[in-house]
C-alpha positions as CSV (number, residue, x, y, z in Angstrom):
1,M,1.6,-9.9,1.7
2,E,0.8,-12.9,-0.5
3,Q,2.3,-10.9,-3.4
4,W,5.6,-11.0,-1.6
5,P,8.0,-14.0,-2.0
6,S,6.9,-16.9,0.3
7,S,10.5,-17.2,1.6
8,R,10.3,-14.1,3.6
9,Q,10.9,-14.1,7.4
10,E,9.0,-12.0,9.9
11,I,10.6,-10.3,13.0
12,N,9.0,-8.6,15.9
13,I,11.0,-5.9,17.8
14,E,10.0,-4.3,21.0
15,T,10.8,-0.6,21.1
16,S,9.9,2.3,23.5
17,Y,7.1,3.2,21.2
18,G,5.6,-0.3,20.8
19,L,6.1,-3.5,18.9
20,T,7.5,-3.1,15.4
21,H,7.0,-5.7,12.7
22,V,9.8,-6.3,10.1
23,Y,9.8,-8.5,7.0
24,R,13.1,-9.9,5.9
25,F,13.9,-11.2,2.4
26,G,16.9,-11.6,0.1
27,A,20.6,-12.3,0.3
28,Q,22.2,-13.3,3.6
29,D,25.2,-11.1,3.2
30,G,25.8,-7.5,2.1
31,I,24.7,-4.1,3.5
32,P,21.0,-4.4,4.2
33,I,18.4,-2.3,2.3
34,V,15.8,-1.0,4.7
35,L,12.4,0.0,3.3
36,L,9.9,2.5,4.8
37,H,6.5,2.6,3.1
38,G,4.2,5.5,2.5
39,A,1.2,6.5,4.6
40,N,-1.5,3.7,4.7
41,G,0.7,1.5,2.5
42,T,2.2,-1.0,4.9
43,S,5.2,-3.2,3.9
44,A,2.9,-4.9,1.4
45,S,3.4,-2.0,-1.0
46,W,7.0,-3.2,-1.6
47,A,5.9,-6.5,-3.1
48,N,7.1,-5.6,-6.7
49,F,10.4,-4.2,-5.4
50,V,11.9,-6.8,-3.1
51,V,12.9,-9.5,-5.5
52,D,15.3,-7.3,-7.5
53,L,16.5,-5.4,-4.4
54,G,17.1,-8.6,-2.6
55,K,19.4,-10.3,-5.1
56,N,22.6,-8.9,-3.6
57,H,21.3,-7.4,-0.3
58,P,19.2,-8.4,2.6
59,V,16.0,-6.5,2.4
60,L,14.2,-5.4,5.6
61,A,10.8,-3.8,5.2
62,V,9.5,-2.1,8.3
63,D,5.8,-1.5,9.2
64,T,5.9,2.1,10.4
65,I,4.8,2.6,14.0
66,G,1.5,4.5,14.2
67,D,0.4,3.5,10.8
68,A,-1.7,0.5,9.5
69,G,0.2,-2.8,9.5
70,K,1.4,-5.2,12.1
71,S,3.3,-2.8,14.3
72,I,1.5,-1.9,17.5
73,Q,2.0,1.5,19.0
74,K,2.0,2.0,22.8
75,S,3.6,5.4,23.2
76,P,2.9,8.6,21.2
77,I,5.0,9.9,18.4
78,Q,4.9,13.7,19.0
79,R,8.1,15.1,17.3
80,A,10.3,14.3,14.3
81,E,13.0,13.3,16.7
82,D,10.7,10.6,18.1
83,Y,10.7,8.9,14.7
84,S,14.5,8.9,14.5
85,S,14.7,7.5,18.1
86,W,12.2,4.7,17.1
87,L,14.1,3.8,14.0
88,D,17.4,3.8,15.9
89,E,15.9,1.2,18.3
90,V,14.7,-0.9,15.3
91,L,18.0,-0.8,13.5
92,N,20.0,-1.6,16.7
93,A,17.7,-4.5,17.5
94,L,18.4,-5.8,14.0
95,N,22.1,-5.7,14.7
96,V,23.1,-3.9,11.6
97,T,26.2,-1.7,11.3
98,K,25.2,0.1,8.1
99,V,22.1,0.3,6.0
100,H,20.8,1.7,2.7
101,L,17.6,3.4,3.9
102,I,14.9,3.8,1.3
103,G,11.6,5.6,1.9
104,A,8.6,6.4,-0.3
105,S,6.3,9.4,0.3
106,Y,5.8,9.6,4.1
107,G,8.6,7.0,4.4
108,G,10.7,9.3,2.3
109,W,10.3,12.1,4.9
110,I,11.1,9.6,7.8
111,T,14.3,8.6,5.8
112,L,15.4,12.2,5.4
113,N,14.5,12.9,9.0
114,Q,16.8,10.1,10.0
115,A,19.7,11.6,8.0
116,V,19.1,14.9,9.8
117,H,18.8,13.6,13.4
118,S,20.6,10.2,13.5
119,P,22.7,9.4,10.5
120,Q,25.3,7.1,12.2
121,L,24.0,3.8,10.6
122,L,23.2,5.2,7.2
123,Q,25.4,4.2,4.2
124,S,23.0,6.0,1.8
125,I,19.5,7.2,1.6
126,T,17.0,7.1,-1.2
127,L,14.0,9.4,-1.2
128,I,11.1,8.4,-3.5
129,E,8.7,11.3,-3.7
130,P,9.4,12.4,-0.1
131,A,6.1,13.9,1.2
132,R,6.4,17.6,2.1
133,A,10.1,17.3,3.1
134,L,11.6,19.2,0.2
135,A,8.9,21.4,-1.3
136,G,5.9,21.3,0.9
137,L,2.6,20.0,-0.2
138,K,0.4,21.6,-2.9
139,F,-2.6,23.4,-1.5
140,I,-5.0,21.1,-3.3
141,A,-3.4,18.0,-1.8
142,W,-4.3,18.9,1.8
143,P,-8.2,19.0,1.6
144,F,-8.3,16.0,-0.8
145,M,-6.0,13.9,1.4
146,I,-7.9,14.8,4.6
147,W,-11.3,14.2,3.0
148,A,-10.1,10.8,1.7
149,S,-8.5,9.8,5.0
150,M,-11.1,10.9,7.5
151,I,-14.6,11.4,6.2
152,G,-14.9,10.5,2.5
153,P,-16.6,7.4,1.1
154,D,-14.5,4.7,-0.5
155,F,-15.0,6.1,-4.0
156,V,-13.3,9.3,-2.8
157,R,-10.4,7.3,-1.4
158,R,-10.0,5.5,-4.7
159,A,-10.2,8.8,-6.5
160,F,-7.4,10.2,-4.3
161,I,-5.2,7.1,-4.9
162,N,-5.7,7.3,-8.7
163,W,-5.2,11.1,-8.6
164,S,-1.9,10.8,-6.9
165,S,-0.7,7.9,-9.0
166,V,-1.3,9.7,-12.3
167,S,0.1,7.4,-15.0
168,S,1.2,4.5,-12.7
169,S,-0.8,1.3,-13.1
170,S,-2.9,0.4,-10.0
171,N,-2.5,-2.9,-8.2
172,E,-6.1,-3.7,-7.2
173,L,-5.2,-5.7,-4.1
174,Q,-2.9,-3.0,-2.8
175,Q,-5.4,-0.3,-3.6
176,Q,-8.0,-2.2,-1.5
177,L,-5.5,-2.4,1.3
178,V,-4.8,1.4,1.2
179,V,-8.6,2.1,1.1
180,S,-9.1,-0.1,4.1
181,A,-6.3,1.6,6.0
182,M,-7.7,5.0,5.3
183,R,-11.2,4.0,6.3
184,D,-10.6,1.6,9.2
185,Y,-7.4,2.5,10.9
186,K,-7.0,5.5,13.2
187,M,-3.6,7.0,12.4
188,Q,-1.3,7.9,15.3
189,R,1.5,9.5,13.4
190,I,2.5,13.2,13.0
191,P,2.2,14.8,9.6
192,P,5.4,14.8,7.5
193,Q,7.5,17.8,8.2
194,Y,9.1,20.4,5.9
195,I,12.9,20.1,6.3
196,S,14.6,23.5,6.9
197,D,17.5,24.8,4.8
198,E,19.9,24.4,7.8
199,E,18.8,20.8,8.4
200,L,19.3,19.9,4.7
201,Q,22.7,21.4,4.7
202,S,23.6,19.3,7.7
203,V,23.0,16.0,5.8
204,K,26.2,14.4,4.7
205,V,24.9,11.0,3.8
206,P,24.9,10.1,0.1
207,T,21.4,10.8,-1.2
208,L,19.3,9.8,-4.2
209,V,16.1,11.7,-4.8
210,L,13.6,10.3,-7.3
211,L,10.6,12.5,-8.2
212,G,7.6,12.2,-10.5
213,E,7.4,14.9,-13.1
214,K,3.6,15.1,-12.8
215,S,3.3,14.5,-9.1
216,P,0.2,16.3,-7.9
217,M,1.5,16.3,-4.3
218,H,4.3,18.8,-4.7
219,N,6.2,20.9,-7.1
220,S,8.9,18.4,-8.3
221,K,11.1,21.0,-10.0
222,R,11.2,23.0,-6.8
223,A,12.0,19.9,-4.8
224,A,14.8,19.0,-7.2
225,T,16.2,22.5,-7.1
226,R,16.2,22.7,-3.3
227,A,17.8,19.2,-3.0
228,K,20.6,20.1,-5.5
229,K,21.3,23.4,-3.8
230,L,21.3,22.3,-0.1
231,L,22.2,18.6,0.1
232,Q,26.0,18.0,0.0
233,N,26.2,14.6,-1.7
234,V,23.1,14.2,-3.8
235,E,21.8,12.8,-7.1
236,V,18.4,13.9,-8.3
237,E,16.2,12.5,-11.1
238,I,12.8,13.6,-12.2
239,L,11.0,10.8,-14.0
240,P,9.1,11.9,-17.0
241,K,5.3,11.6,-16.9
242,A,5.3,9.9,-13.6
243,G,3.1,10.8,-10.6
244,H,3.5,10.5,-6.9
245,Q,3.6,6.7,-6.8
246,L,6.7,5.5,-8.5
247,S,6.6,1.9,-9.5
248,A,9.3,-0.7,-9.2
249,D,9.9,-0.9,-12.9
250,L,10.7,2.9,-12.9
251,V,13.0,3.1,-10.0
252,N,14.5,-0.3,-9.0
253,D,17.4,-0.2,-11.5
254,R,18.2,3.4,-10.6
255,I,18.2,2.5,-6.9
256,L,20.5,-0.5,-7.4
257,R,23.0,1.5,-9.5
258,F,23.2,4.1,-6.8
259,V,23.5,1.6,-4.0
260,E,26.1,-0.5,-5.7
261,Y,28.1,2.6,-6.6
262,K,28.0,3.9,-3.0
263,K,29.1,0.5,-1.8
264,K,32.2,0.5,-4.0
265,S,33.1,4.1,-3.3
266,S,33.0,3.5,0.4
267,K,35.7,0.9,0.3
């Protein structure tokens, strides 16, 4: 978190599922941008995103319950609906009326899951390489991910991170954090879920989907096709040569254009 701006604030919220830790940064006014990190990533993974995102919006980065980070789980997450209930409690405690919800990888699935089950507070959603949600996971990803997370030595964990990143440059400190989370933290979260056709068709929230052309985790073209076919109000972009981890310099401007347009169009 030392890579974050030092002016951030930290908030602890008690929920039915346990204490949830939130980092706040950025503007005082405007519709908040809420960030949900990927598996093992913690809110530290947003360090390169928050300065630009926070210029005109409050930014709220949430440590996902059941994952590594400062949130402390006390009750199990057993169903997709549990995650939407948990996030509802967090957002209500933050006293927000509308948010732009942005999720990466596992956080992308939670974001889409929120739009399916509890969209009331969502002004827009942005899905950055949403794990499994749109196209499932490639067969090769499952054993590699399980080996790296549960039984593999650290060089396997680093190999998995580099494999999923493809062309993205690796931040050494953040890679160390993810390796530590894989090795030392017992995850208490359910796997990301495939979102059914009917569930996707029910989503009315304006949606931005950002995918890496060379993502090894899923078939990006299939994910893009399914999103365009089934989501009612969607923009989809496949980023050339990019992998599963999409860096701030690739997506921040695109996210901000989308968020600002949705803000103006809602007036």
